[in-house]
C-alpha positions in Angstrom: -5.6 18.5 -4.0 -1.8 18.2 -4.1 0.7 19.6 -1.6 4.1 19.8 -3.2 7.3 20.2 -1.3 9.7 17.9 -3.2 10.4 14.9 -5.4 11.1 11.2 -4.6 12.8 8.3 -6.4 9.5 6.6 -7.1 6.0 7.2 -5.8 4.0 5.2 -3.3 0.3 4.6 -2.9 -1.3 4.2 0.6 -4.7 2.5 0.4 -7.1 4.4 2.7 -10.5 4.0 1.1 -11.9 1.2 3.3 -15.0 1.7 5.4 -13.7 -0.1 8.4 -16.9 -2.0 9.1 -15.3 -4.4 11.6 -13.9 -1.4 13.5 -17.2 0.2 14.2 -18.3 2.1 16.2 -14.7 3.6 16.2 -14.9 4.3 12.5 -18.4 5.8 12.5 -16.8 9.2 13.0 -13.1 8.6 12.3 -11.6 7.0 9.2 -9.6 3.9 10.2 -6.3 5.3 8.9 -6.6 8.1 11.5 -7.2 5.9 14.5 -4.4 6.3 17.0 -1.8 3.6 17.4 0.8 4.3 20.0 0.1 8.0 20.0 -0.1 8.8 16.2 -2.6 8.1 13.4 -2.2 4.6 12.0 -1.4 5.9 8.4 1.3 8.2 9.7 3.5 5.2 10.6 4.1 4.0 7.0 4.2 7.6 5.7 7.1 8.4 8.1 8.8 5.1 7.1 8.6 6.0 3.4 9.9 9.5 4.0 12.9 8.3 6.0 13.9 6.2 3.0 13.4 9.1 0.6 10.1 8.0 -0.8 8.3 11.3 -0.2 5.8 11.5 -3.1 2.7 9.6 -1.9 -0.8 9.1 -3.4 -3.7 8.3 -1.0 -7.0 7.0 -2.1 -10.0 7.8 0.0 -13.7 7.1 0.4 -15.3 7.1 3.9 -14.6 10.4 5.7 -11.8 11.0 3.3 -11.9 14.7 3.9 -10.7 14.1 7.4 -7.6 12.4 6.1 -6.8 15.2 3.7 -7.4 17.8 6.4 -5.2 16.1 8.9 -2.2 15.8 6.6 -2.8 19.3 5.2 -2.1 20.5 8.7 1.3 18.7 8.6 2.3 19.6 5.0 0.4 22.6 4.0 1.6 26.2 3.8 0.9 26.9 7.4 2.6 23.7 8.6 5.1 23.9 11.4 8.4 23.1 9.6 10.1 22.2 12.9 7.5 19.5 13.5 7.7 18.4 9.9 11.5 17.9 10.1 11.1 16.1 13.4 8.6 13.7 11.9 10.3 13.1 8.5 13.8 14.4 8.7 12.9 16.3 5.6 10.8 19.2 4.4 10.3 17.5 1.0 7.0 15.6 0.8 4.1 15.5 -1.7 0.7 14.0 -0.9 -1.8 13.7 -3.7 -5.4 12.3 -3.3 -7.6 10.1 -5.4 -11.0 10.7 -3.9 -13.0 7.7 -4.9 -16.0 8.4 -2.7 -16.3 12.0 -4.0 -15.8 11.0 -7.7 -17.8 7.7 -7.8 -19.8 7.5 -4.6 -17.8 4.7 -3.1 -14.5 2.8 -2.9 -13.3 1.0 -6.1 -11.6 -2.0 -4.4 -7.8 -2.4 -4.5 -7.2 -2.9 -8.2 -9.8 -0.4 -9.2 -8.4 2.1 -6.9 -4.8 1.6 -8.1 -6.0 1.8 -11.7 -7.7 5.1 -10.9 -4.5 6.5 -9.3 -2.1 5.3 -12.0 -1.9 8.7 -13.8 -0.7 10.1 -10.5 1.7 7.2 -9.7 3.2 6.8 -13.2 2.6 9.9 -15.3 4.7 8.8 -18.2 2.5 7.4 -21.0 5.2 6.5 -23.6 7.8 3.9 -24.0 9.4 5.0 -20.7 6.3 3.9 -18.9 7.4 0.3 -18.8 10.3 1.4 -16.6 8.1 2.9 -13.9 7.2 1.3 -10.6 5.6 2.3 -7.4 5.0 1.1 -3.8 1.6 0.0 -2.6 0.7 -0.5 1.0 -2.4 -0.4 3.2 -3.1 2.5 5.5 -4.5 0.2 8.1 -1.6 -2.2 8.6 0.9 -1.6 11.4 4.5 -2.7 10.4 6.7 -0.3 12.3 10.0 -2.2 11.5 9.5 -2.4 7.7 12.2 -0.6 5.7 11.3 0.8 2.3 14.6 0.6 0.5 15.9 1.8 -2.8 17.9 -1.4 -3.0 14.6 -3.3 -3.1 13.3 -1.0 -5.8 16.5 -1.5 -7.9 16.3 -5.3 -7.5 12.7 -5.2 -8.6 13.3 -3.1 -11.6 16.1 -5.4 -12.7 14.0 -8.5 -12.3 11.4 -7.7 -15.0 8.6 -8.9 -12.7 5.3 -7.1 -12.6 5.0 -7.2 -8.8 7.0 -8.1 -5.7 5.2 -8.9 -2.5 6.3 -9.1 1.1 4.6 -12.1 2.8 4.2 -12.7 6.5 3.6 -15.8 8.6 -0.1 -16.4 8.8 -1.9 -14.6 11.6 -4.7 -16.2 13.6 -7.4 -14.5 11.5 -6.0 -15.9 8.2 -4.6 -19.3 9.0 -4.8 -20.7 5.5 -2.7 -17.8 4.1 -2.8 -16.4 0.6 0.1 -17.3 -1.6 2.9 -19.8 -1.8 6.6 -19.1 -2.2 9.2 -21.0 -4.2 12.7 -20.5 -2.8 15.9 -22.2 -3.9 18.7 -23.2 -1.5 20.0 -20.1 0.3 17.6 -17.7 -1.5 15.4 -15.1 0.3 13.6 -13.9 -2.8 11.6 -16.3 -5.0 8.6 -16.8 -7.1 5.2 -16.1 -5.6 2.9 -19.1 -6.2 -0.9 -19.3 -7.0 -1.3 -22.6 -5.3 -4.4 -24.8 -5.9 -6.6 -25.3 -2.8 -5.5 -28.9 -2.4 -1.7 -28.2 -2.7 0.1 -29.1 0.5 2.8 -26.5 0.1 2.8 -23.8 2.8 1.1 -20.5 2.2 1.8 -17.1 3.6 -0.3 -14.0 4.1 0.2 -11.0 1.9 1.4 -8.1 4.1 -0.3 -5.6 1.7 3.2 -4.1 1.1 4.5 -4.5 -2.5 6.2 -3.1 -5.5 4.3 -2.9 -8.8 4.6 -2.0 -12.4 1.7 -0.4 -14.3 1.6 -3.3 -16.8 -0.1 -5.4 -14.2 -3.1 -3.1 -14.5 -3.3 -3.4 -18.3 -4.2 -6.2 -20.7 -4.0 -9.2 -20.4 -4.4 -8.9 -16.7 -6.9 -6.0 -16.5 -9.3 -4.5 -19.0 -9.9 -1.3 -17.0 -9.3 1.8 -19.2 -6.2 3.9 -18.2 -7.1 6.0 -15.2 -10.3 4.0 -14.6 -12.5 6.9 -15.8 -15.7 5.0 -15.3 -14.9 4.0 -11.8 -14.9 0.2 -12.2 -14.5 -1.8 -9.0 -12.0 -4.6 -9.1 -10.1 -6.7 -6.6 -6.3 -7.1 -6.8 -6.0 -10.9 -6.0 -7.2 -12.1 -9.4 -4.6 -9.9 -11.2 -1.8 -11.2 -8.9 -2.9 -14.8 -9.4 -2.9 -14.5 -13.1 0.5 -12.9 -13.1 1.8 -15.6 -10.8 0.7 -18.2 -13.2 2.9 -16.5 -15.7 5.8 -16.5 -13.3 5.7 -12.7 -13.2 5.4 -12.1 -9.4 8.3 -12.4 -6.9 8.1 -12.4 -3.1 10.0 -12.7 0.1 9.1 -13.3 3.8 9.0 -10.4 6.2 9.3 -11.4 9.8 9.1 -8.1 11.6 6.3 -6.8 13.7 3.1 -6.8 11.6 -0.6 -6.3 12.5 -3.6 -6.0 10.3 -5.5 -3.5 12.5 -8.9 -4.9 11.5 -10.8 -5.0 14.8 -11.0 -2.8 18.0 -9.5 -5.7 19.9 -6.3 -5.7 17.8 -6.1 -1.9 18.1 -6.5 -2.0 21.8 -3.8 -4.7 22.1 -1.3 -2.6 20.1 -1.9 0.4 22.3 -1.7 -1.7 25.5 1.6 -3.2 24.4 3.1 0.4 24.1 2.3 1.3 27.8 
């Protein structure tokens, strides 16, 4: 189902198909993106941040209890929505939310790369030579980063770079002390190459924040052999595609030092809500 109220510069995908096993029993009856953080559903925080920056065309993938996610946001954006509330939340009436229902279509989540591949026709509808100039945001619906700014300047810089992906990395949290990827920065630079470091490499690693900009070419050969639109519902993780592209110097990155929490356990959720009191 698509609720259409406007058009954005580029589209964004919010990943919301996870089961939230570590959050049980909270997620037995509520999908993790709808758990309340400081008074509002977790997924609403990045949705509002995107809309404030003008990125109001969003694709959401779902699996576990996905109908609850669609029903909640239909109440905000549907024909019966309170436009005064909508304007208060987003400073705009213009927003589109489309859904890629992986659980309904395939009986389960397709993992990150599989889910993005499935949603590509919604994210990048052009299928001709202009397709190479398309890009889209990707972020997780269960990460709390209230200070992150989705900017058109970042999009323009990414488009001019020719890279296949641009990642925002964060200092390693306690639950991921070894980090994910390295970063090569020259003197005075804030943006550099993301590095697929060998396990024994002593260079520092950082944790992928789950926020990034992508081109559809990352989800096509030689990086992925999933058919366009993933019609067969193949499951595929994202990290191998990123690492292969990093080896070809095709991924850039920068460090984000604002507030950031992977809301992966009830304890982290409780701490976030306690800090707001």
